[in-house]
N, C-alpha and C positions, 0 to 999 in steps of 0.2 A: 101251682102256686109260685109266684115270683118272689125272690128275695129282695130285689131292688125295685124302686119305683122312681120315676122322674116326673117332676111337675114343672111345667113352663107356664108362666102367667098367660091366661087366656086360652089354654089348651087342656085337653083331657089328660089324665094321668097315664103315663106310658110305662109298661112293665115288660115289654118284649125285648129284654136284653139277650144278646147272643153270647154263648160261651166261646171264647177264643182259645183259652188254655184252661187248665184245672182251676186256677184262681183269678182269671182275667175275663172281664165281661165288657161288652160294648153295645151301645144302642145308636141307631142312626135316626136323626130327626130331619124330616124333609122341610122345605121352605124356611131354611135357617135365616135368610136375609130379613125376615119379619121380626126377629128377636135378637140377632147377634149384632154386636157393635163393630164387627170387622168388615173389611171389604170383600171377604170371601177368598177362596183359593189358597189360603194359607195351609201349610202342611206340618206345622209343629204342634206339639202337645204342651199344654199348660197345666201345671199343678194348681188345683183349686183349694184343696183341703182334705179333711178326712172325717169319717164317722166311726164310732166305736160303741161298745156296750155302754160306756159312760156317757157318750154323746151320740144317741141313736139316729139323730137326724140333723140336718144342717142346710142352710141356704148358702149357695155359692153364687156370688155375683160376678158375672163375667164382664160387666161394663167397666171395671177398674183395671183391666189388664194393661200392662205397660209393655213397651218394646223389650225391656230387659227381661221381664217375666216370660215373654214369648220366645226369647233366645234360650231359655233353660229347657231341659228335656227330661223332666221327671215323668213317672209312670203311674202315679196313684190316680185320684180323681182327675179327669182330664177333659179338655175341651179342644176340639179340632174342627175348624170350619174348612171343609174340603169337599172333594167329589163334585166339582162344578159341572153340571150338565147344561148344555146350551139348547134352548128352544129355538129352532130355526124359523118358526113361523112368525114370531113377533120379536126376534132378535134380543130376547131377554135371557138372563142367566138364572138358573134355579140352583141354589146351593143347599147342600145338606150338611149337617154338623154331626160329629161323632163324639159321644160321651163315653169315656172308658172308666171302668172300675177295676181296681186291682186289690185283692185281699192280701194283706201283709201282716206280719207280726207287729205288735204295737211298738216294739223297740226300734224297728226300722222307720216307722212313721214318725216317732218322736225325734229320732236322729235327723231326719229330713227337715222337720219343722224347726229344729234348733239351727241347722245350717241356713235355712231361709231367713229366720229371724235375725241371725248374725249379719247376713249380707244386707238385709233391709236396714238394720241399725247402722251399718257402715255407710250405706248410701245416704241415709238421712243425716248422719253426722257430716259427711262430705258436702251435702247440699247446704247444711247450716253454716259450714265454714266458708263457702263460696262468697256470700255477700260481704263477710268480714274481710276476706283477702282482697276482694275487688275494691272495697272502699279504702283499705289501707294503701293499695297501689295507686288509686286515684289521688289520695291526699299527697302521697310522695311525688307523684307526677306534677301536681299543682304547686308543690313547694319549689319546683324548679323554675316556676315563673314568678316567684315571690320577689317583691321589691321592698327595700327597707326605707322607711321615712322616719325622720325624728319626731318624737312626741312633742307637742307644744309645751313650752316652759320647763323642759327637762333635758337631760343629756342622753336619755335612752332612745332607742330606735324600736319601731314597730314594723312587723312584716305584713304586707298586703299582697293579695293575689288579684290582679286585674280581672274584672268580670269577662273581658274579651277572651282571656285564655281559657275560661271554662266553657264558653259558648261556641268557640271555634274548634 
């Protein structure tokens, strides 16, 4: 009887996990290029999430992995597109993917998730600040091209930015 099962859309349920250590398991999936969004050959592990007694199953979507997530090196639920074997007869590459499972105390899992949420929130806030800073710099730059003209029938002046300075 297997403790873990892996379901990939369009494939049979796979339960043949191999024990690497006492609390670490791995399964290899052949023909990974048919379902992975990666180019293959990558050798890093990506944290996808966790399951627990309170959350006994989960869907882990790998299509949303970013380069920053790929640079992290966590060891819980993982995805690794590696082990590229070349087929010399038709010059195509066959990739396999490794899915790893590590059994850990809930405290460690929660700590890891808190760290990831914090870094994700920091990234989102810095992404939200970028357009604001960019526009502020653009406005400041355009002010350097401003030309003052008197308002009609008053002694006040109005600043104008020539359209040419924006388009060039």
